[in-house]
C-alpha positions as CSV (number, residue, x, y, z in Angstrom):
1,M,0.5,2.8,66.0
2,S,1.7,6.4,65.8
3,L,0.2,8.9,63.3
4,L,3.6,9.2,61.6
5,R,3.9,5.4,61.2
6,W,0.3,5.2,59.9
7,R,1.0,7.8,57.3
8,S,4.2,6.0,56.3
9,V,2.4,2.7,55.9
10,G,-0.5,4.2,54.0
11,A,1.9,6.0,51.7
12,G,3.7,2.7,51.1
13,V,0.5,0.9,50.3
14,R,-0.6,3.6,47.8
15,T,2.9,3.6,46.2
16,A,2.8,-0.2,45.8
17,Q,-0.7,0.0,44.3
18,R,0.4,2.6,41.8
19,L,3.4,0.5,40.9
20,M,1.4,-2.7,40.4
21,A,-1.1,-0.8,38.2
22,C,1.7,0.7,36.2
23,L,3.3,-2.7,35.6
24,A,0.0,-4.3,34.7
25,L,-0.5,-1.8,31.9
26,A,3.2,-1.7,31.0
27,L,2.9,1.9,30.3
28,C,5.3,3.5,32.8
29,A,8.5,5.1,31.7
30,G,12.1,4.4,32.9
31,A,12.9,1.4,35.0
32,A,9.3,0.5,35.8
33,G,8.5,0.2,32.0
34,A,11.5,-2.1,31.5
35,Q,10.2,-4.3,34.4
36,G,7.0,-4.8,32.4
37,L,9.0,-6.9,29.9
38,P,9.2,-10.6,30.2
39,P,12.2,-11.8,32.3
40,E,13.8,-13.3,29.1
41,L,13.9,-9.8,27.5
42,Q,14.8,-7.6,30.4
43,S,18.6,-8.1,30.2
44,A,18.5,-7.6,26.4
45,W,16.7,-4.2,27.0
46,K,19.1,-3.2,29.7
47,A,22.1,-3.9,27.4
48,T,20.8,-1.2,25.0
49,R,21.4,1.5,27.7
50,L,18.3,3.3,26.3
51,S,15.7,4.9,28.4
52,T,12.2,3.3,28.2
53,N,11.0,6.8,27.6
54,A,12.3,6.5,24.1
55,L,10.6,3.2,23.4
56,S,7.1,2.3,22.1
57,L,6.5,-1.4,22.1
58,Y,3.3,-3.4,21.4
59,V,3.2,-7.2,21.1
60,Q,0.0,-9.2,20.7
61,E,-1.0,-12.7,19.9
62,I,-3.4,-12.5,17.0
63,G,-6.9,-13.0,18.3
64,G,-5.6,-12.8,21.9
65,P,-4.7,-10.2,24.5
66,P,-1.6,-7.9,24.3
67,L,1.6,-9.5,25.8
68,I,3.6,-6.2,26.1
69,A,2.4,-2.6,25.8
70,I,4.9,0.1,26.6
71,N,4.2,3.7,25.6
72,A,2.0,2.2,23.0
73,T,-0.1,5.3,22.3
74,T,2.8,7.7,22.1
75,P,3.3,9.0,18.5
76,R,6.8,8.4,17.3
77,N,8.8,8.6,14.0
78,P,8.7,5.0,12.5
79,A,11.2,5.7,9.7
80,S,10.6,3.2,6.9
81,V,8.1,1.2,8.8
82,M,5.8,4.0,7.5
83,K,5.9,2.1,4.2
84,M,3.6,-0.6,5.7
85,V,0.9,2.0,6.0
86,T,1.3,3.2,2.5
87,T,1.4,-0.2,1.0
88,W,-1.5,-1.6,3.0
89,T,-3.8,1.4,2.4
90,A,-3.0,1.3,-1.3
91,L,-3.6,-2.5,-1.5
92,S,-6.9,-2.3,0.3
93,G,-7.9,1.0,-1.3
94,L,-7.0,0.2,-4.9
95,G,-7.0,-3.6,-5.0
96,P,-4.2,-6.0,-5.7
97,E,-4.8,-6.0,-9.5
98,Y,-4.5,-2.3,-9.8
99,A,-1.9,-1.3,-12.6
100,W,-0.5,2.0,-13.9
101,R,-1.0,2.8,-17.5
102,T,1.5,4.9,-19.6
103,S,0.0,5.9,-22.9
104,F,1.0,7.6,-26.1
105,L,-1.9,9.4,-27.9
106,A,-2.3,11.3,-31.2
107,K,-4.9,12.8,-33.4
108,D,-7.1,10.1,-35.0
109,G,-4.9,7.5,-33.3
110,G,-1.8,8.5,-35.2
111,V,-1.8,9.5,-38.9
112,V,1.5,9.5,-40.8
113,D,2.5,10.5,-44.3
114,A,4.6,8.5,-46.7
115,Q,7.8,9.5,-44.9
116,G,6.5,8.4,-41.5
117,T,5.9,11.9,-40.2
118,L,3.2,12.1,-37.5
119,Q,0.5,14.6,-38.2
120,G,0.3,16.8,-35.1
121,P,2.0,16.4,-31.7
122,L,2.5,13.1,-29.9
123,Y,1.0,13.2,-26.5
124,L,2.3,11.2,-23.5
125,K,-0.1,10.6,-20.6
126,A,2.0,9.9,-17.6
127,G,0.4,7.3,-15.4
128,G,2.6,7.4,-12.3
129,D,4.2,4.0,-12.8
130,P,6.6,3.7,-9.9
131,L,8.9,1.1,-11.6
132,L,8.9,1.8,-15.3
133,T,12.3,0.7,-16.6
134,V,14.4,1.9,-19.5
135,E,13.8,-1.4,-21.3
136,E,10.0,-1.0,-20.9
137,M,10.2,2.6,-22.2
138,W,12.2,1.4,-25.2
139,G,9.6,-1.3,-25.8
140,L,6.8,1.4,-25.9
141,L,8.8,3.5,-28.4
142,R,9.5,0.5,-30.5
143,E,5.7,-0.1,-30.7
144,L,5.4,3.4,-32.1
145,R,8.0,2.7,-34.8
146,L,6.2,-0.6,-35.7
147,R,3.1,1.5,-36.4
148,G,5.0,3.5,-39.0
149,I,5.7,6.6,-36.9
150,K,9.3,7.9,-37.5
151,N,9.3,11.7,-37.6
152,L,7.9,13.6,-34.6
153,G,7.3,17.3,-34.4
154,E,7.0,17.6,-30.7
155,V,6.1,15.5,-27.7
156,I,3.8,16.9,-25.1
157,V,4.1,15.2,-21.7
158,D,1.0,15.3,-19.4
159,R,2.0,14.9,-15.7
160,S,-1.3,16.2,-14.4
161,L,-2.0,13.0,-12.4
162,F,0.2,14.5,-9.7
163,G,0.5,18.1,-8.7
164,Q,3.7,20.0,-7.8
165,V,5.5,17.1,-6.0
166,A,9.1,17.7,-7.0
167,E,11.4,18.5,-4.0
168,D,15.0,19.4,-3.5
169,P,16.7,16.0,-3.2
170,G,19.3,17.4,-0.9
171,A,16.8,18.9,1.6
172,F,16.6,15.8,3.8
173,D,20.2,15.1,4.6
174,G,22.4,17.1,2.2
175,A,23.0,14.2,-0.1
176,P,21.2,15.2,-3.3
177,N,22.9,12.6,-5.5
178,R,21.8,9.6,-3.5
179,P,19.0,7.6,-5.1
180,Y,17.0,7.2,-1.9
181,N,16.4,11.0,-2.0
182,A,14.9,10.9,-5.5
183,S,11.8,13.1,-6.0
184,P,8.6,11.4,-7.2
185,D,7.3,12.1,-10.7
186,A,4.3,11.0,-12.7
187,M,6.7,10.2,-15.6
188,M,9.5,8.4,-13.8
189,V,11.8,5.9,-15.5
190,S,14.3,3.7,-13.6
191,L,13.7,5.8,-10.5
192,G,15.5,8.7,-12.2
193,A,18.9,7.3,-11.3
194,L,22.0,6.8,-13.4
195,R,23.9,3.5,-13.1
196,L,27.7,4.0,-13.0
197,V,29.5,0.8,-13.9
198,F,33.2,0.6,-13.1
199,Q,35.0,-2.1,-15.1
200,P,38.5,-3.2,-14.1
201,D,41.4,-2.8,-16.6
202,R,43.9,-5.2,-15.0
203,V,46.7,-4.5,-17.4
204,A,46.6,-0.7,-17.0
205,R,45.5,-1.1,-13.3
206,K,42.7,1.4,-13.6
207,W,38.9,1.6,-13.5
208,V,36.9,2.3,-16.7
209,P,33.6,4.1,-16.0
210,I,30.5,3.4,-18.0
211,I,27.3,5.5,-17.7
212,D,24.0,3.7,-18.1
213,P,22.0,5.0,-19.8
214,P,24.6,7.0,-21.8
215,L,22.6,10.3,-21.7
216,Q,23.9,13.2,-23.8
217,G,25.7,15.9,-21.8
218,V,26.4,13.6,-18.8
219,R,30.0,12.5,-18.2
220,V,32.2,11.1,-15.5
221,E,35.5,12.8,-14.4
222,G,38.0,11.9,-11.7
223,D,39.7,8.7,-10.8
224,I,39.1,5.6,-8.7
225,Q,42.4,4.5,-7.3
226,W,43.4,0.9,-8.1
227,S,44.3,-1.3,-5.1
228,N,46.0,-4.7,-5.1
229,A,44.5,-5.6,-1.7
230,A,42.2,-8.6,-1.2
231,C,38.6,-7.5,-1.7
232,P,37.5,-5.9,1.5
233,G,33.9,-5.6,0.5
234,S,32.0,-2.8,-1.2
235,P,34.4,-0.2,-2.8
236,A,34.7,3.2,-1.0
237,V,33.6,5.5,-3.8
238,S,32.6,9.2,-3.4
239,T,30.7,11.2,-6.0
240,N,29.9,14.8,-6.5
241,V,27.5,16.0,-9.2
242,Q,28.2,19.4,-10.7
243,S,27.0,21.5,-13.6
244,A,29.5,22.4,-16.3
245,G,27.7,24.8,-18.7
246,R,25.0,22.7,-20.3
247,D,26.6,19.5,-19.2
248,V,26.5,17.5,-16.0
249,V,29.7,16.1,-14.6
250,V,29.8,13.3,-12.0
251,R,33.2,13.6,-10.3
252,V,34.3,10.4,-8.7
253,S,37.1,9.6,-6.2
254,G,38.0,6.8,-3.8
255,T,39.8,3.4,-3.9
256,A,38.7,0.0,-5.1
257,A,40.5,-3.3,-5.0
258,G,41.0,-4.9,-8.4
259,S,40.2,-8.3,-6.8
260,C,36.6,-7.2,-6.2
261,G,35.9,-7.0,-10.0
262,E,33.3,-4.9,-11.7
263,F,31.1,-2.9,-9.4
264,T,28.2,-0.5,-9.8
265,V,26.9,2.6,-8.0
266,Y,23.7,4.5,-8.6
267,R,23.4,8.3,-8.5
268,L,21.0,11.1,-9.2
269,A,22.4,13.6,-11.7
270,L,19.3,15.2,-13.3
271,S,15.8,16.1,-12.2
272,Q,13.1,13.6,-13.1
273,P,11.8,15.7,-16.1
274,E,15.4,16.3,-17.4
275,Y,16.3,12.7,-17.0
276,F,13.1,11.6,-18.9
277,S,13.5,14.1,-21.7
278,S,17.2,13.1,-22.3
279,L,16.3,9.4,-22.1
280,F,13.4,9.7,-24.6
281,Q,15.5,11.5,-27.1
282,M,18.3,9.0,-26.8
283,L,16.0,6.0,-27.2
284,W,14.0,7.5,-30.1
285,K,17.2,8.3,-32.0
286,E,18.5,4.8,-31.4
287,L,15.3,3.5,-32.9
288,G,15.8,5.6,-36.1
289,G,13.3,8.3,-35.2
290,T,13.6,12.0,-35.5
291,L,12.3,14.7,-33.2
292,A,12.1,18.3,-34.4
293,R,11.2,20.4,-31.4
294,G,11.8,18.3,-28.3
295,L,9.6,17.6,-25.3
296,K,7.4,20.1,-23.4
297,A,4.9,19.9,-20.6
298,G,1.2,20.1,-21.4
299,K,-2.1,18.3,-21.2
300,V,-3.7,15.7,-23.4
301,P,-6.7,17.2,-25.2
302,G,-10.0,15.5,-25.5
303,N,-9.8,14.9,-29.3
304,V,-6.9,12.4,-29.4
305,L,-6.9,8.6,-29.4
306,P,-4.5,6.1,-27.9
307,V,-1.7,4.8,-30.2
308,V,0.2,2.5,-27.9
309,W,0.2,2.0,-24.1
310,R,1.8,-0.1,-21.4
311,D,0.3,-1.4,-18.2
312,S,2.6,-2.0,-15.3
313,E,3.0,-4.9,-13.0
314,T,0.1,-5.2,-10.6
315,L,0.1,-3.4,-7.3
316,A,0.4,-6.7,-5.4
317,D,3.7,-7.3,-7.2
318,T,4.9,-3.7,-6.8
319,I,4.5,-3.5,-3.0
320,R,6.9,-6.5,-2.7
321,V,9.6,-4.3,-4.2
322,I,8.6,-1.3,-2.0
323,N,8.6,-3.2,1.3
324,K,11.3,-5.8,0.8
325,K,13.8,-3.3,-0.6
326,S,12.4,-0.3,1.3
327,N,12.3,1.9,-1.8
328,N,11.5,5.5,-0.8
329,V,10.5,7.1,-4.1
330,M,8.3,4.1,-5.1
331,A,6.5,4.5,-1.7
332,R,6.0,8.2,-2.3
333,T,4.7,7.6,-5.8
334,L,2.3,5.0,-4.5
335,L,0.9,7.4,-1.9
336,L,0.4,10.0,-4.6
337,T,-1.4,7.4,-6.7
338,L,-3.7,6.6,-3.8
339,G,-4.5,10.3,-3.5
340,A,-5.1,10.7,-7.3
341,E,-7.5,7.7,-7.4
342,L,-9.4,8.4,-4.2
343,I,-9.4,12.2,-4.1
344,G,-8.6,13.3,-7.6
345,P,-5.8,14.2,-10.1
346,G,-3.2,16.8,-9.1
347,A,-2.4,14.6,-6.1
348,T,0.1,15.8,-3.5
349,A,1.6,14.2,-0.4
350,E,-1.1,15.9,1.6
351,T,-4.0,14.5,-0.5
352,G,-2.3,11.1,-0.5
353,A,-2.0,11.1,3.3
354,R,-5.6,12.2,3.6
355,A,-6.7,9.3,1.4
356,A,-4.6,6.8,3.4
357,L,-6.0,8.0,6.7
358,G,-9.5,7.8,5.3
359,V,-9.0,4.1,4.3
360,L,-7.7,3.3,7.8
361,Q,-10.4,5.1,9.7
362,G,-12.9,3.2,7.5
363,Q,-11.3,0.0,8.8
364,G,-11.6,1.1,12.4
365,V,-7.9,1.8,13.0
366,D,-7.1,4.4,15.6
367,T,-4.9,6.9,13.8
368,Q,-4.9,9.5,16.6
369,G,-1.5,11.3,16.6
370,W,-0.5,10.0,13.2
371,V,1.3,12.1,10.6
372,I,1.8,10.1,7.4
373,D,3.7,12.9,5.6
374,N,5.2,11.6,2.4
375,G,4.4,7.9,3.0
376,S,8.0,6.6,2.7
377,G,9.4,7.3,6.2
378,L,12.2,9.4,4.8
379,S,11.0,12.2,7.0
380,R,11.6,13.9,10.4
381,G,8.0,14.7,10.8
382,G,6.2,11.3,10.2
383,R,4.5,9.8,13.3
384,L,2.7,6.6,14.1
385,T,1.7,4.9,17.4
386,A,2.7,1.3,18.1
387,K,-0.9,0.4,19.2
388,G,-2.4,2.0,16.1
389,L,0.0,0.2,13.7
390,A,-0.6,-3.1,15.5
391,D,-4.4,-2.5,15.0
392,M,-3.7,-2.0,11.3
393,L,-1.7,-5.2,11.1
394,A,-4.5,-7.1,12.8
395,V,-7.0,-5.7,10.2
396,A,-4.7,-6.8,7.4
397,W,-4.4,-10.3,8.9
398,R,-8.2,-10.7,8.9
399,S,-8.5,-9.4,5.4
400,P,-8.8,-11.5,2.2
401,L,-5.8,-9.5,1.1
402,M,-3.6,-10.8,3.9
403,P,-1.5,-13.1,1.6
404,E,-0.6,-10.3,-0.8
405,F,0.3,-7.9,2.0
406,M,2.2,-10.4,4.1
407,S,4.2,-11.6,1.1
408,S,5.5,-8.1,0.6
409,L,7.3,-8.1,3.9
410,A,10.9,-9.2,4.2
411,I,11.4,-12.7,5.6
412,A,13.7,-13.1,8.6
413,G,17.1,-14.4,7.6
414,V,16.0,-14.9,4.0
415,D,15.4,-11.7,1.9
416,G,14.9,-8.0,1.9
417,T,16.2,-5.8,4.7
418,V,16.4,-8.6,7.2
419,R,18.2,-11.2,5.1
420,R,21.4,-10.8,7.2
421,R,19.5,-10.8,10.5
422,L,17.9,-13.7,12.5
423,R,19.5,-16.4,10.5
424,N,19.7,-19.1,13.2
425,D,17.6,-22.2,12.4
426,E,15.0,-21.5,15.1
427,V,14.1,-18.1,13.7
428,K,15.0,-18.1,10.0
429,G,11.8,-17.8,8.0
430,M,9.6,-17.5,11.0
431,A,8.9,-13.7,10.7
432,H,7.7,-11.3,8.1
433,L,9.0,-7.9,9.0
434,K,9.5,-4.3,7.9
435,T,12.5,-2.4,9.2
436,G,13.0,1.4,9.7
437,T,16.2,3.2,10.0
438,L,17.0,6.9,10.4
439,R,19.8,8.7,12.3
440,D,17.6,9.0,15.4
441,A,14.9,6.4,14.8
442,R,14.8,2.6,14.6
443,A,11.6,0.6,14.1
444,L,10.6,-3.0,13.5
445,A,7.1,-4.3,12.8
446,G,5.4,-7.3,11.4
447,Y,4.3,-10.9,12.1
448,V,6.1,-13.7,13.9
449,L,5.1,-17.4,13.8
450,G,5.7,-19.1,17.1
451,A,6.8,-22.7,17.6
452,S,3.3,-23.4,19.0
453,G,1.7,-22.4,15.7
454,K,0.4,-19.2,17.2
455,R,1.2,-16.0,15.3
456,Y,2.1,-12.7,16.9
457,I,2.0,-9.0,15.9
458,L,5.0,-6.9,17.0
459,V,5.7,-3.2,16.7
460,S,8.9,-1.7,18.2
461,V,9.8,1.9,17.7
462,V,12.7,3.8,19.3
463,N,13.4,7.5,18.9
464,D,16.7,8.5,20.4
465,D,20.1,9.7,19.2
466,Q,21.5,6.2,20.1
467,S,18.5,4.3,18.7
468,G,20.8,1.9,16.8
469,A,21.4,0.2,20.1
470,V,17.9,-1.4,20.0
471,R,18.8,-3.8,17.1
472,R,19.9,-6.6,19.4
473,F,16.9,-6.2,21.6
474,D,14.6,-6.3,18.6
475,D,16.3,-9.5,17.4
476,A,15.9,-11.0,20.9
477,L,12.2,-10.0,20.8
478,V,11.6,-11.8,17.5
479,S,13.5,-14.9,18.8
480,W,11.5,-14.9,22.0
481,L,8.2,-14.9,20.0
482,A,9.4,-17.5,17.6
483,A,10.2,-19.8,20.5
484,R,6.7,-19.5,22.0
């Protein structure tokens, strides 16, 4: 054999060996990585026209070896799949029975004169409740009235549980009035969003706007055009929030078909402190109370006693809302709560992230390369690895808290963010999942029950300008696991 031929054969053998090793680990990029997929999934992946360089994929039978591992240790932006990290670390770090307390306090527990005037200020200790509603706030104030308190001098709101966490709601994507961009706050009510209800006046062929809650100084201007068309789906309504002196104007435009009937949109119009102050004064006035000097920021002194308080729903119940509905501001508030409880008051996103990483590292989860950022996934800087997240899901599965965590995830074809996906009989109800969606990131993670009774962990993350193309592949992946 000639030297040239020997070198050619040797090079071919070495190339084949490298290729076989690459496929065995399923870590190669490009076409080689795609070949690491099972044959049933290769065509679905090719149909995405995405490079495997953009994909991190890890699939494992619980208690068994990995089935697929492609770029599994590459940190990528997981979008809202980040909420799995926030909810799991809070659940395991604080306990399922954890609840947020919102308290009113006063000197000597609230002393009033014959006219119902409270002696001294009324203090409000904000507890960081991520889902305190207007109705619940009204109930707290009603409890004050039942105790004979009618006339208030001033209300001092103590938000010191969190530090300076307010952010520009338009910083992420230039849409400052969209509720998903709401800033967290220790004294947040109804997520800080206004509900705009549009009622049809079929005689006049126009839409009548209603603001809920009807806060003083907030009004709607503009017109939604009436259409006689058959209802095409959600009305196309645009909003623009503007200042007009001391007032706030929500300018609306667009078209809505009368056949659709009443519809609702939610918008941010005020900062969290402004929203709460206006809401408090409105509710207190409705209950027959008076307020002489308004609300201001401060701290609760040590010489006051509780008057009334309210404990929230448990953390186990709260994370179902966060994960199934993928609520950003609630997830951010939960991360701050974790930081406040494990590291100390004055919590910030940084201390919350540090607390979450500490919980995971104590559980043996490899968090190398992770950036938790604000805990919601509404971020360009958040990073997770597919293998690390799968490790976390395996830890959660082995935990006594598994039922609480798993029940917070959306059920394929049934509810949450996957209620309209995977609805065929073979897959519907077989997977508990969390989705993630940003302009250049798509992710899917969770648990899938196979036809054999075995259960699988999957984590799929794509970062690419065309990442939306991965949806059908992800659905095919879940279907493939459900059929195993």
